[in-house]
PyMOL Python script that loads the backbone (N, CA, C, O; Angstrom):
from pymol import cmd

cmd.read_pdbstr("""\
ATOM      1  N   UNK A   1      91.405  75.875  93.868  1.00  0.00           N
ATOM      2  CA  UNK A   1      92.908  75.531  93.652  1.00  0.00           C
ATOM      3  C   UNK A   1      93.503  76.401  92.665  1.00  0.00           C
ATOM      4  O   UNK A   1      94.464  77.123  92.929  1.00  0.00           O
ATOM      5  N   UNK A   2      92.953  76.345  91.542  1.00  0.00           N
ATOM      6  CA  UNK A   2      93.452  77.163  90.431  1.00  0.00           C
ATOM      7  C   UNK A   2      93.525  78.480  90.777  1.00  0.00           C
ATOM      8  O   UNK A   2      94.615  79.026  90.605  1.00  0.00           O
ATOM      9  N   UNK A   3      92.442  79.250  91.316  1.00  0.00           N
ATOM     10  CA  UNK A   3      92.707  80.568  91.704  1.00  0.00           C
ATOM     11  C   UNK A   3      93.675  80.962  92.725  1.00  0.00           C
ATOM     12  O   UNK A   3      94.265  82.042  92.693  1.00  0.00           O
ATOM     13  N   UNK A   4      93.851  79.980  93.730  1.00  0.00           N
ATOM     14  CA  UNK A   4      94.832  80.335  94.533  1.00  0.00           C
ATOM     15  C   UNK A   4      96.288  80.142  93.939  1.00  0.00           C
ATOM     16  O   UNK A   4      97.265  80.703  94.435  1.00  0.00           O
ATOM     17  N   UNK A   5      96.362  79.231  92.740  1.00  0.00           N
ATOM     18  CA  UNK A   5      97.583  79.158  92.111  1.00  0.00           C
ATOM     19  C   UNK A   5      97.925  80.338  91.227  1.00  0.00           C
ATOM     20  O   UNK A   5      99.073  80.764  91.093  1.00  0.00           O
ATOM     21  N   UNK A   6      96.887  80.823  90.652  1.00  0.00           N
ATOM     22  CA  UNK A   6      96.940  82.267  90.010  1.00  0.00           C
ATOM     23  C   UNK A   6      97.479  83.264  91.004  1.00  0.00           C
ATOM     24  O   UNK A   6      98.469  83.961  90.780  1.00  0.00           O
ATOM     25  N   UNK A   7      96.796  83.291  92.077  1.00  0.00           N
ATOM     26  CA  UNK A   7      97.081  84.452  93.023  1.00  0.00           C
ATOM     27  C   UNK A   7      98.390  84.485  93.624  1.00  0.00           C
ATOM     28  O   UNK A   7      99.013  85.509  93.904  1.00  0.00           O
ATOM     29  N   UNK A   8      98.844  83.043  93.842  1.00  0.00           N
ATOM     30  CA  UNK A   8     100.384  83.016  94.358  1.00  0.00           C
ATOM     31  C   UNK A   8     101.296  83.466  93.152  1.00  0.00           C
ATOM     32  O   UNK A   8     102.287  84.142  93.431  1.00  0.00           O
ATOM     33  N   UNK A   9     101.063  83.171  91.930  1.00  0.00           N
ATOM     34  CA  UNK A   9     102.002  83.422  90.919  1.00  0.00           C
ATOM     35  C   UNK A   9     101.993  84.784  90.558  1.00  0.00           C
ATOM     36  O   UNK A   9     103.046  85.254  90.126  1.00  0.00           O
ATOM     37  N   UNK A  10     100.784  85.660  90.677  1.00  0.00           N
ATOM     38  CA  UNK A  10     100.950  86.988  90.702  1.00  0.00           C
ATOM     39  C   UNK A  10     101.775  87.620  91.663  1.00  0.00           C
ATOM     40  O   UNK A  10     102.594  88.506  91.421  1.00  0.00           O
ATOM     41  N   UNK A  11     101.500  87.089  92.834  1.00  0.00           N
ATOM     42  CA  UNK A  11     102.154  87.830  94.096  1.00  0.00           C
ATOM     43  C   UNK A  11     103.592  87.605  94.083  1.00  0.00           C
ATOM     44  O   UNK A  11     104.319  88.453  94.600  1.00  0.00           O
ATOM     45  N   UNK A  12     104.047  86.642  93.592  1.00  0.00           N
ATOM     46  CA  UNK A  12     105.557  86.148  93.535  1.00  0.00           C
ATOM     47  C   UNK A  12     106.095  87.005  92.302  1.00  0.00           C
ATOM     48  O   UNK A  12     107.163  87.587  92.496  1.00  0.00           O
ATOM     49  N   UNK A  13     105.455  87.161  90.994  1.00  0.00           N
ATOM     50  CA  UNK A  13     105.715  88.060  90.067  1.00  0.00           C
ATOM     51  C   UNK A  13     105.759  89.213  90.487  1.00  0.00           C
ATOM     52  O   UNK A  13     106.725  89.846  90.062  1.00  0.00           O
ATOM     53  N   UNK A  14     104.862  89.929  91.390  1.00  0.00           N
ATOM     54  CA  UNK A  14     105.134  91.408  91.782  1.00  0.00           C
ATOM     55  C   UNK A  14     106.289  91.416  92.810  1.00  0.00           C
ATOM     56  O   UNK A  14     106.973  92.437  92.742  1.00  0.00           O
ATOM     57  N   UNK A  15     106.653  90.548  93.716  1.00  0.00           N
ATOM     58  CA  UNK A  15     107.809  90.686  94.214  1.00  0.00           C
ATOM     59  C   UNK A  15     108.827  90.621  93.663  1.00  0.00           C
ATOM     60  O   UNK A  15     109.748  91.339  94.053  1.00  0.00           O
ATOM     61  N   UNK A  16     108.989  89.826  92.675  1.00  0.00           N
ATOM     62  CA  UNK A  16     110.266  89.691  91.959  1.00  0.00           C
ATOM     63  C   UNK A  16     110.549  90.892  91.319  1.00  0.00           C
ATOM     64  O   UNK A  16     111.678  91.381  91.371  1.00  0.00           O
ATOM     65  N   UNK A  17     109.582  91.439  90.689  1.00  0.00           N
ATOM     66  CA  UNK A  17     109.517  92.538  89.707  1.00  0.00           C
ATOM     67  C   UNK A  17     109.846  94.075  90.479  1.00  0.00           C
ATOM     68  O   UNK A  17     110.131  95.135  89.922  1.00  0.00           O
ATOM     69  N   UNK A  18     109.714  93.819  91.818  1.00  0.00           N
ATOM     70  CA  UNK A  18     109.933  95.139  92.694  1.00  0.00           C
ATOM     71  C   UNK A  18     111.415  95.008  93.430  1.00  0.00           C
ATOM     72  O   UNK A  18     112.093  95.914  93.916  1.00  0.00           O
ATOM     73  N   UNK A  19     111.662  93.774  93.365  1.00  0.00           N
ATOM     74  CA  UNK A  19     113.063  93.576  94.214  1.00  0.00           C
ATOM     75  C   UNK A  19     114.266  93.258  93.197  1.00  0.00           C
ATOM     76  O   UNK A  19     115.399  93.054  93.634  1.00  0.00           O
ATOM     77  N   UNK A  20     113.999  93.227  91.938  1.00  0.00           N
ATOM     78  CA  UNK A  20     114.995  93.150  90.796  1.00  0.00           C
ATOM     79  C   UNK A  20     115.600  94.272  90.509  1.00  0.00           C
ATOM     80  O   UNK A  20     116.668  94.218  89.899  1.00  0.00           O
ATOM     81  N   UNK A  21     115.048  95.506  90.883  1.00  0.00           N
ATOM     82  CA  UNK A  21     115.699  96.839  90.419  1.00  0.00           C
ATOM     83  C   UNK A  21     115.122  96.953  89.056  1.00  0.00           C
ATOM     84  O   UNK A  21     115.879  97.477  88.239  1.00  0.00           O
ATOM     85  N   UNK A  22     114.100  96.630  88.675  1.00  0.00           N
ATOM     86  CA  UNK A  22     113.643  96.844  87.266  1.00  0.00           C
ATOM     87  C   UNK A  22     113.113  98.324  87.307  1.00  0.00           C
ATOM     88  O   UNK A  22     112.523  98.823  88.264  1.00  0.00           O
ATOM     89  N   UNK A  23     113.435  98.990  86.040  1.00  0.00           N
ATOM     90  CA  UNK A  23     112.976 100.373  86.075  1.00  0.00           C
ATOM     91  C   UNK A  23     111.448 100.428  85.545  1.00  0.00           C
ATOM     92  O   UNK A  23     111.021  99.653  84.689  1.00  0.00           O
ATOM     93  N   UNK A  24     110.716 101.394  86.130  1.00  0.00           N
ATOM     94  CA  UNK A  24     109.275 101.540  85.568  1.00  0.00           C
ATOM     95  C   UNK A  24     109.286 101.799  84.022  1.00  0.00           C
ATOM     96  O   UNK A  24     110.177 102.438  83.462  1.00  0.00           O
ATOM     97  N   UNK A  25     108.341 101.310  83.467  1.00  0.00           N
ATOM     98  CA  UNK A  25     108.166 101.636  82.155  1.00  0.00           C
ATOM     99  C   UNK A  25     106.598 102.226  81.874  1.00  0.00           C
ATOM    100  O   UNK A  25     105.653 101.850  82.567  1.00  0.00           O
ATOM    101  N   UNK A  26     106.472 103.048  80.938  1.00  0.00           N
ATOM    102  CA  UNK A  26     105.089 103.478  80.765  1.00  0.00           C
ATOM    103  C   UNK A  26     104.310 102.438  80.042  1.00  0.00           C
ATOM    104  O   UNK A  26     104.786 101.817  79.092  1.00  0.00           O
ATOM    105  N   UNK A  27     103.026 102.242  80.530  1.00  0.00           N
ATOM    106  CA  UNK A  27     102.144 101.393  79.938  1.00  0.00           C
ATOM    107  C   UNK A  27     101.015 102.230  79.555  1.00  0.00           C
ATOM    108  O   UNK A  27     100.476 103.068  80.278  1.00  0.00           O
ATOM    109  N   UNK A  28     100.608 101.845  77.999  1.00  0.00           N
ATOM    110  CA  UNK A  28      99.605 102.424  77.361  1.00  0.00           C
ATOM    111  C   UNK A  28      98.363 101.350  77.168  1.00  0.00           C
ATOM    112  O   UNK A  28      98.487 100.184  76.793  1.00  0.00           O
ATOM    113  N   UNK A  29      97.113 102.041  77.522  1.00  0.00           N
ATOM    114  CA  UNK A  29      96.021 100.991  77.423  1.00  0.00           C
ATOM    115  C   UNK A  29      95.169 101.706  76.274  1.00  0.00           C
ATOM    116  O   UNK A  29      95.112 102.930  76.154  1.00  0.00           O
ATOM    117  N   UNK A  30      94.565 100.862  75.511  1.00  0.00           N
ATOM    118  CA  UNK A  30      93.781 101.216  74.255  1.00  0.00           C
ATOM    119  C   UNK A  30      92.523 100.814  74.495  1.00  0.00           C
ATOM    120  O   UNK A  30      92.374  99.728  75.055  1.00  0.00           O
ATOM    121  N   UNK A  31      91.457 101.538  74.154  1.00  0.00           N
ATOM    122  CA  UNK A  31      89.953 101.165  74.488  1.00  0.00           C
ATOM    123  C   UNK A  31      89.297 101.722  73.140  1.00  0.00           C
ATOM    124  O   UNK A  31      89.381 102.863  72.685  1.00  0.00           O
ATOM    125  N   UNK A  32      88.599 100.575  72.606  1.00  0.00           N
ATOM    126  CA  UNK A  32      87.675 100.807  71.482  1.00  0.00           C
ATOM    127  C   UNK A  32      86.378 101.099  71.903  1.00  0.00           C
ATOM    128  O   UNK A  32      85.728 100.249  72.512  1.00  0.00           O
ATOM    129  N   UNK A  33      85.903 102.256  71.637  1.00  0.00           N
ATOM    130  CA  UNK A  33      84.786 102.843  71.762  1.00  0.00           C
ATOM    131  C   UNK A  33      83.816 103.434  70.758  1.00  0.00           C
ATOM    132  O   UNK A  33      84.269 104.116  69.839  1.00  0.00           O
ATOM    133  N   UNK A  34      82.404 103.202  70.877  1.00  0.00           N
ATOM    134  CA  UNK A  34      81.913 103.914  69.519  1.00  0.00           C
ATOM    135  C   UNK A  34      81.345 105.290  69.685  1.00  0.00           C
ATOM    136  O   UNK A  34      80.380 105.525  70.413  1.00  0.00           O
ATOM    137  N   UNK A  35      82.019 106.240  68.938  1.00  0.00           N
ATOM    138  CA  UNK A  35      81.805 107.583  69.231  1.00  0.00           C
ATOM    139  C   UNK A  35      80.892 108.191  68.378  1.00  0.00           C
ATOM    140  O   UNK A  35      80.818 109.418  68.310  1.00  0.00           O
ATOM    141  N   UNK A  36      79.920 107.163  67.466  1.00  0.00           N
ATOM    142  CA  UNK A  36      78.882 107.538  66.897  1.00  0.00           C
ATOM    143  C   UNK A  36      77.574 106.322  67.165  1.00  0.00           C
ATOM    144  O   UNK A  36      77.652 105.222  67.712  1.00  0.00           O
ATOM    145  N   UNK A  37      76.685 106.845  66.700  1.00  0.00           N
ATOM    146  CA  UNK A  37      75.328 106.152  67.076  1.00  0.00           C
ATOM    147  C   UNK A  37      74.866 106.061  68.365  1.00  0.00           C
ATOM    148  O   UNK A  37      75.046 106.963  69.184  1.00  0.00           O
ATOM    149  N   UNK A  38      74.191 104.880  68.646  1.00  0.00           N
ATOM    150  CA  UNK A  38      73.554 104.535  69.959  1.00  0.00           C
ATOM    151  C   UNK A  38      74.673 104.620  71.110  1.00  0.00           C
ATOM    152  O   UNK A  38      74.343 105.126  72.183  1.00  0.00           O
ATOM    153  N   UNK A  39      75.798 104.214  70.955  1.00  0.00           N
ATOM    154  CA  UNK A  39      76.834 104.022  71.951  1.00  0.00           C
ATOM    155  C   UNK A  39      77.697 105.411  72.397  1.00  0.00           C
ATOM    156  O   UNK A  39      78.478 105.514  73.344  1.00  0.00           O
ATOM    157  N   UNK A  40      77.315 106.427  71.432  1.00  0.00           N
ATOM    158  CA  UNK A  40      78.307 107.438  71.519  1.00  0.00           C
ATOM    159  C   UNK A  40      78.169 108.184  72.909  1.00  0.00           C
ATOM    160  O   UNK A  40      79.165 108.725  73.389  1.00  0.00           O
ATOM    161  N   UNK A  41      77.027 108.220  73.519  1.00  0.00           N
ATOM    162  CA  UNK A  41      77.125 109.020  75.116  1.00  0.00           C
ATOM    163  C   UNK A  41      77.733 108.197  75.995  1.00  0.00           C
ATOM    164  O   UNK A  41      78.504 108.655  76.838  1.00  0.00           O
ATOM    165  N   UNK A  42      77.438 106.796  75.897  1.00  0.00           N
ATOM    166  CA  UNK A  42      78.191 106.104  76.803  1.00  0.00           C
ATOM    167  C   UNK A  42      79.887 106.231  76.594  1.00  0.00           C
ATOM    168  O   UNK A  42      80.723 106.251  77.497  1.00  0.00           O
ATOM    169  N   UNK A  43      80.107 106.304  75.259  1.00  0.00           N
ATOM    170  CA  UNK A  43      81.702 106.428  75.030  1.00  0.00           C
ATOM    171  C   UNK A  43      82.205 107.624  75.488  1.00  0.00           C
ATOM    172  O   UNK A  43      83.323 107.590  76.002  1.00  0.00           O
ATOM    173  N   UNK A  44      81.568 108.774  75.405  1.00  0.00           N
ATOM    174  CA  UNK A  44      81.806 110.089  75.997  1.00  0.00           C
ATOM    175  C   UNK A  44      82.009 109.910  77.408  1.00  0.00           C
ATOM    176  O   UNK A  44      82.975 110.444  77.953  1.00  0.00           O
ATOM    177  N   UNK A  45      81.285 109.289  77.977  1.00  0.00           N
ATOM    178  CA  UNK A  45      81.320 109.039  79.646  1.00  0.00           C
ATOM    179  C   UNK A  45      82.417 108.303  80.016  1.00  0.00           C
ATOM    180  O   UNK A  45      83.014 108.626  81.043  1.00  0.00           O
ATOM    181  N   UNK A  46      82.790 107.365  79.357  1.00  0.00           N
ATOM    182  CA  UNK A  46      83.812 106.299  79.596  1.00  0.00           C
ATOM    183  C   UNK A  46      85.310 107.250  79.450  1.00  0.00           C
ATOM    184  O   UNK A  46      86.303 107.202  80.177  1.00  0.00           O
ATOM    185  N   UNK A  47      85.102 107.954  78.456  1.00  0.00           N
ATOM    186  CA  UNK A  47      86.475 108.669  78.127  1.00  0.00           C
ATOM    187  C   UNK A  47      86.784 109.645  79.044  1.00  0.00           C
ATOM    188  O   UNK A  47      87.949 109.771  79.420  1.00  0.00           O
ATOM    189  N   UNK A  48      85.727 110.498  79.542  1.00  0.00           N
ATOM    190  CA  UNK A  48      85.935 111.431  80.557  1.00  0.00           C
ATOM    191  C   UNK A  48      86.353 110.619  81.776  1.00  0.00           C
ATOM    192  O   UNK A  48      87.224 111.159  82.458  1.00  0.00           O
ATOM    193  N   UNK A  49      85.999 109.666  82.110  1.00  0.00           N
ATOM    194  CA  UNK A  49      86.176 108.892  83.345  1.00  0.00           C
ATOM    195  C   UNK A  49      87.568 108.395  83.454  1.00  0.00           C
ATOM    196  O   UNK A  49      88.238 108.457  84.485  1.00  0.00           O
ATOM    197  N   UNK A  50      88.002 107.845  82.203  1.00  0.00           N
ATOM    198  CA  UNK A  50      89.579 107.515  81.900  1.00  0.00           C
ATOM    199  C   UNK A  50      90.440 108.928  82.183  1.00  0.00           C
ATOM    200  O   UNK A  50      91.579 108.947  82.649  1.00  0.00           O
ATOM    201  N   UNK A  51      89.722 110.003  81.837  1.00  0.00           N
ATOM    202  CA  UNK A  51      90.856 111.215  81.819  1.00  0.00           C
ATOM    203  C   UNK A  51      91.278 111.507  83.350  1.00  0.00           C
ATOM    204  O   UNK A  51      92.347 111.946  83.774  1.00  0.00           O
ATOM    205  N   UNK A  52      90.038 111.104  84.095  1.00  0.00           N
ATOM    206  CA  UNK A  52      90.370 111.601  85.458  1.00  0.00           C
ATOM    207  C   UNK A  52      91.243 110.745  86.217  1.00  0.00           C
ATOM    208  O   UNK A  52      91.581 111.062  87.358  1.00  0.00           O
TER     209      UNK A  52
END
""", "prot")
cmd.dss("prot")
cmd.show_as("cartoon", "prot")
cmd.util.cbc("prot")
cmd.orient("prot")
């Protein structure tokens, strides 16, 4: 029941935002990755995939 309510709310929000004439805004996403130590190779792979 709760998942359905969340899905309906998200759908209504998407419909309202597209029909209200709102202008698109740039969205920036930040990611914390370890570029040194054991996780460095993984971080480089994730960084390259995000660039695609």
